[in-house]
C-alpha positions in Angstrom: -12.3 3.6 13.0 -13.4 2.2 9.7 -12.0 -0.6 7.6 -11.8 -0.8 3.8 -10.0 -2.7 1.1 -7.8 -0.8 -1.4 -4.5 0.8 -2.1 -3.3 3.3 0.5 -1.5 5.4 -2.0 -4.7 6.0 -4.0 -6.0 8.0 -1.1 -2.8 10.0 -0.8 -3.2 10.9 -4.5 -6.6 12.4 -3.6 -4.9 14.7 -1.0 -5.7 12.6 2.1 -3.4 12.0 5.0 -1.6 8.7 5.0 0.2 7.0 7.9 3.3 4.9 7.3 4.2 2.3 9.8 7.8 2.8 11.0 10.4 1.8 13.6 12.9 3.9 15.6 16.1 2.8 13.9 18.5 5.3 12.4 21.4 4.2 10.1 25.0 5.5 10.7 24.5 8.0 7.9 21.6 9.5 9.8 18.8 8.2 7.6 15.8 6.4 9.1 15.6 2.7 8.4 12.6 2.4 5.9 13.4 -0.8 4.2 10.1 -2.7 3.9 6.4 -2.2 3.5 4.7 1.2 3.2 7.7 2.8 4.9 9.9 1.7 1.9 7.2 2.8 -0.5 7.1 6.3 1.2 10.9 6.6 1.1 10.8 5.9 -2.7 7.9 8.4 -3.3 9.2 11.2 -1.2 12.9 12.1 -1.6 14.2 13.6 1.6 11.7 11.9 3.9 14.1 9.2 5.1 16.8 11.7 6.0 14.3 14.1 7.6 12.7 11.3 9.7 16.2 10.2 10.8 16.9 13.6 12.2 13.6 13.8 14.0 14.1 10.3 15.5 17.6 11.2 16.7 16.5 14.5 18.2 13.0 13.6 19.6 12.5 9.9 19.6 10.2 7.2 18.2 6.8 8.9 18.1 4.1 9.8 15.6 5.4 12.6 13.4 3.2 14.4 10.9 5.1 15.7 7.9 2.7 18.3 6.3 5.0 18.8 3.3 4.4 15.2 2.2 1.0 14.6 3.7 2.2 11.6 5.7 2.5 10.8 9.3 4.6 8.1 10.9 3.1 5.4 13.0 5.8 3.6 15.1 5.1 -0.1 15.5 8.7 -1.3 16.3 11.6 0.1 18.4 14.2 -1.5 16.1 13.7 -2.6 12.5 14.6 -6.3 13.0 12.2 -6.8 15.9 8.6 -8.0 15.9 6.0 -5.2 16.3 5.2 -4.2 19.8 1.5 -4.0 20.8 2.2 -1.4 23.6 4.0 0.8 21.1 1.1 0.5 18.7 -1.3 1.6 21.4 0.9 4.6 22.3 1.1 5.5 18.6 -2.6 5.3 18.2 -3.1 7.8 21.0 -0.4 10.1 19.6 -1.9 9.8 16.1 -5.4 10.7 17.3 -4.1 13.7 19.2 -1.8 15.0 16.5 -4.2 14.5 13.6 -7.0 16.2 15.5 -4.7 19.2 16.2 -4.2 19.4 12.4 -8.0 19.1 11.8 -7.5 16.1 9.6 -10.9 14.7 8.6 -9.6 11.4 7.0 -6.4 9.6 7.8 -5.6 6.3 6.1 -3.3 3.6 7.4 -2.6 -0.1 6.9 -3.1 -2.6 9.7 -0.3 -1.5 12.0 2.1 -4.2 12.9 0.4 -6.8 10.9 2.6 -7.0 7.8 6.3 -7.1 8.4 5.6 -6.6 12.1 4.3 -10.2 12.4 1.2 -9.5 14.5 -2.3 -10.7 13.8 -5.1 -8.2 13.1 -7.4 -9.9 15.6 -4.9 -9.0 18.3 -4.3 -5.4 17.1 -7.8 -4.3 16.2 -9.2 -4.4 19.8 -6.4 -2.1 20.9 -7.2 0.5 18.2 -11.1 0.5 18.3 -11.5 2.5 21.5 -8.8 5.1 20.5 -9.3 5.9 16.8 -12.6 7.4 15.7 -14.2 7.2 12.3 -11.8 9.8 10.9 -9.2 6.9 10.8 -9.6 4.4 8.0 -7.7 1.1 8.0 -6.8 0.0 4.5 -6.4 -3.7 3.9 -4.3 -4.2 0.8 -6.0 -5.8 -2.1 
């Protein structure tokens, strides 16, 4: 795992995979709750993502889901949108991310510090969980 400072979406614009931190909540209309942070930004950038993710969450649960069409993968950090991020879910998501992105032969995958924005966790508590799981193909982008 590497760490850099920058804008996550600059890497997506260069054709790189980007992970969006998410939760497992689905609204009554079937759309995934993507109301803050990079999830909100992704919902604004990619019409249809919020509806598609809602269907996947309802059908298959709160897991890492790569969406090749948009070049993004989800990275669950919360079970419900209003909760604090869950460190055990972050660990599970890191294992799933490594497995699924390796299967896609992704050479560079960019993500923000999971659970450390709207999730309320501190990076010094999350980083030690990720280091043994994510290799150098995974780049953590600290926002400028």
